[in-house]
N, C-alpha and C positions, 0 to 999 in steps of 0.2 A: 580457427576456421569453423565455419558453421555447415551442417549438413544441408544438402540441397532439398529444398522444398518436395513434399512427396507429389506434389502436381507437376513440377519441373521433371521429375524422374520420370513419370507416368507419360509426359509428353515426349521425352527422349525413347522411351520402349516403344512408343507409336511409331515414332520416324525410324527407328532400328527395323521394327517390323515391317514397315512401308518398304524399304529398302530390300529387304530379305524376302519381301513378297509372303510371308508369313501372315495369312489371312486367319488364321485361327486365333494368332496373339492379337492381332487387331482386333477381331471380334469381342475381346476380353478388355480391350482397352477403351471402346467406344461405346456410349450410352445407345440404348433403343431408340430413345427419341432426338438424335444427335441433328443439329443443323448447322451445316457449313454455307456462308457467304461468300461465293466466288465472283469476283468482279471479271467483267471484258465482254466482249461482243461474241466470244468463240462458242461451240457446242459445248463445252463444259461449265461455261458460265452460268450464274444463278444460284438459287437456293437448294440445295442437297438436303432432304429431309429423311431422315430414319438412317438406321445402321445397315441394313440390307441396300439401300441405295447408295450409301456412301462407300460400301465394300465395292459394288460393282463400279462406280466411279473412280476409285482408286485403282481397281485392275485395269481398267480402260486408259489409263495413263500410260502404262508401260508401251503401248503401240506407236505413243510419239515420241519415244525415247527420255520421258521426264525424269529429272533428277531433283533431289534436294541435299542440301549440306547445312548444318547448323554453324551459326556462329556464335551465339550465345542464347541462353534461355532464363528469364527472370521470372519469379512467381512470387505469388502471396496467397493468402487465402481466398482473396476475391479473382484473380487472373494470373493466366499464365501469358507472358510474352515471348515468341520465339523469333529472334532475328537471325534469318536464313537468307541463304543463295539456292534460287531454284532457276532451273533450265532446261534444258532439251537438246538432245544430240541423235541426229538422225540424218541421212542423206542430204545434202545441201542445206543443213540448217546446224548451227551451233550458237546458240543465244542463251543468255542469263541476266537475270536480274536480282537484287537484293529485293528481300519481302519481310516486312514485320506481319507476324499473325497474332491476334489476340484471342485468347480462350477463355470459355469457362468449364470448371470441371465440377462434377459431382461423384463424390465416393470413389475419387482415382480414375474417372474416365470423361472421356469428352462428351460435353454437351453442347458447345457452339464453339464456332470459330469464324473470324473475320480475317481476309487477307488483303492485306493492302501493299502491293507492288510498288518500287520507287518508280520504274520504268515501265508505263503503261504501253508502249509500242513494243517494247521487248516482250512483255506479259503476252500481248496477242501473239507475237511470233512463236513462241514456247507453243501454244496452241492451234498453230497452223494458219493463223491468219496472217497474210502479208499485206 
């Protein structure tokens, strides 16, 4: 069995730090010039540019009961692909969808992410769009 690619390990550390709300660890795993591409019509959608903006964005997700769980993480020297389930639990809402995220990493830090949810309607409900 081959060891997991270093960027896959870095992604897993980032997801674990998010779940633990360990923003000091997240800061070390995300590049200064990071860009995330978040689909949807909700207020969290759009391109998030820069580590500070991304950390604030991630912190704000806790108010909607957002959660994520990895199914699998695949990596090469070019990309990381995370197969996840993402959702939200809050009063009146319990929703989830499978999501594929594609990443670029540089020196063990995330520099770009594209998020592709399977169910666009469920994705919107996660973020409060009914």
